[in-house]
Structure formats: C-alpha cells, structure tokens
N, C-alpha and C positions, 0 to 999 in steps of 0.2 A: 382412572386409571391405566397409567406407566406405557408403552408398551417393554415388549422384551428387546435387548438382544440377542439375534444372534452372531452363536460361535464361528464361525468363522471363520478358522482350520477346521472345526467338522462339520456345517456347508459344502467343505469339500475333497472330503473323505465320508459319506452316507449320504443316505439317498431310504426316505420309509416306501413303501409298497401300499400297491392300493388296499390289501389288503393291512395297514397299519401296523406289520416288520418291516424293524431296518436291518438293511441289504448291507455288509464293509465289506471293500478288496481282506483278501486274503494277506497278513502278514510273513512273516517274514521271504520277503518276497526281494531282494533286493538288497541286500549283507549278504558279500559271502554269497554268490551266484555261483559264483566257479565251480565250492566247496559241494557244491549239488549233485541232486542226478539227471539231468533230461527230466527222466517220469517226475522227476520234482519241484520243478521249475513250473513243465504244464503241465503240472495241476494244481497249483498256487494261481493259476492264467484270472481264474474265475470271478469269481464271487463266491461270501459266505449268509446268512444270517442271520445279526448278530445272536448274539447272546439273551438270556428276556431278569437276568438280574442286571444290564448291562442296557438295556432298553431306555425301560424309565428317564434315567441320567442322557441318553443320547435323546431323546425330543425333546428336554428341556434346555434342550444346548440351541435344535433344530426346531420351533416352534410356528415357522412357519411356511415348512419348507415341504 
C-alpha cells in the first residue's frame, strides 16, 4: 500500500498532543489587530484544542505527525 502524503500547510499549523488531541493556534490574530483591544490580542496568543468535528479531517492530513 502506498504512503499517504502529508498536507504541507497543515503540518505547520497543527500538532497532535500525547493523548491524541489536535492543538491549533487561535484564529483572528493578525488581520486588523490594531482594532482589537490589547486584552483580546493577549488572549489570542496561546493555543487551543481543535473541535472534535474537525479532528478526524486534520489527523488525515497529518498522518505521521
């Protein structure tokens, strides 16, 4: 059976935790950041766990990560 190719942009955006959850950075961080409050920009700094509805699709794109 042939190997599955890793989706290049996905491997830069997502990572899988030890328990198998998909970790992703927050969205809405860069565009029009000037208009967002400092508190909101600060809270968008970290990472979040991807929603379970998207998890299966993301894991297919990064099979070896």
